[in-house]
C-alpha positions as a printed Julia matrix, in Angstrom:
80×3 Matrix{Float64}:
 -119.02  -42.22  -46.12
 -120.69  -41.5   -42.84
 -119.09  -39.52  -40.05
 -118.34  -41.44  -36.86
 -120.09  -40.5   -33.64
 -118.45  -37.86  -31.47
 -117.38  -40.36  -28.78
 -115.4   -42.33  -31.35
 -113.84  -39.16  -32.75
 -112.57  -37.86  -29.39
 -111.78  -41.11  -27.58
 -108.0   -41.5   -27.4
 -107.24  -39.24  -30.38
 -105.17  -36.1   -30.77
 -105.99  -32.88  -32.6
 -102.89  -31.63  -34.41
 -102.61  -28.04  -35.61
 -102.28  -28.08  -39.39
 -102.39  -24.34  -40.15
 -103.6   -20.9   -39.08
 -105.04  -18.47  -41.61
 -107.36  -15.44  -41.47
 -107.96  -15.8   -37.74
 -108.85  -19.5   -37.94
 -106.89  -22.42  -36.58
 -107.32  -25.75  -38.34
 -106.71  -29.03  -36.57
 -106.59  -32.55  -37.99
 -108.01  -35.44  -35.99
 -107.22  -39.0   -37.08
 -109.35  -41.94  -35.97
 -108.83  -45.55  -37.0
 -111.11  -45.09  -40.03
 -111.2   -41.39  -40.93
 -109.38  -38.06  -40.89
 -111.3   -34.96  -39.83
 -110.56  -31.25  -39.96
 -111.75  -28.86  -37.25
 -111.71  -25.13  -37.97
 -111.9   -22.79  -34.95
 -112.3   -19.02  -35.16
 -109.55  -17.9   -32.79
 -110.68  -14.28  -33.08
 -113.7   -15.08  -30.86
 -113.58  -13.48  -27.42
 -113.35  -16.87  -25.68
 -109.96  -17.48  -27.35
 -108.35  -14.13  -26.5
 -106.55  -15.48  -23.42
 -105.85  -19.01  -24.69
 -102.53  -20.21  -26.06
 -102.68  -22.21  -29.27
 -100.66  -25.41  -28.86
  -99.58  -27.65  -31.74
 -101.38  -30.67  -30.25
 -104.4   -31.14  -27.99
 -106.24  -34.23  -26.87
 -109.27  -34.22  -29.17
 -111.58  -34.42  -26.16
 -110.25  -30.98  -25.1
 -111.73  -29.54  -28.31
 -114.95  -31.57  -28.04
 -117.0   -28.41  -27.5
 -115.96  -27.02  -30.91
 -116.24  -30.41  -32.6
 -119.83  -30.71  -31.37
 -120.61  -27.15  -32.52
 -119.2   -27.93  -35.96
 -121.19  -31.16  -36.3
 -124.43  -29.51  -35.17
 -123.98  -26.36  -37.26
 -123.14  -28.35  -40.41
 -121.26  -25.27  -41.69
 -117.98  -26.84  -42.8
 -116.18  -26.0   -39.55
 -115.89  -29.74  -38.9
 -115.5   -31.94  -41.95
 -114.42  -35.44  -42.81
 -111.38  -35.35  -45.13
 -110.97  -39.1   -45.64
């Protein structure tokens, strides 16, 4: 299966917190065709003053989604 483009992933979707472990927050993003998981290192300095909410608009996390896609390091993966 091929991953959808980033516009499709963030357009009108929510990112729901699934779990936090070892300083990483994992969010699930559901599109019409796929389910994705985004893993964010919340120990990074840029997150020190940010509250972690149970749900975000996926477009709010687009910066980290793009980083995960470009890095191809399993921080953004397609689950289904």
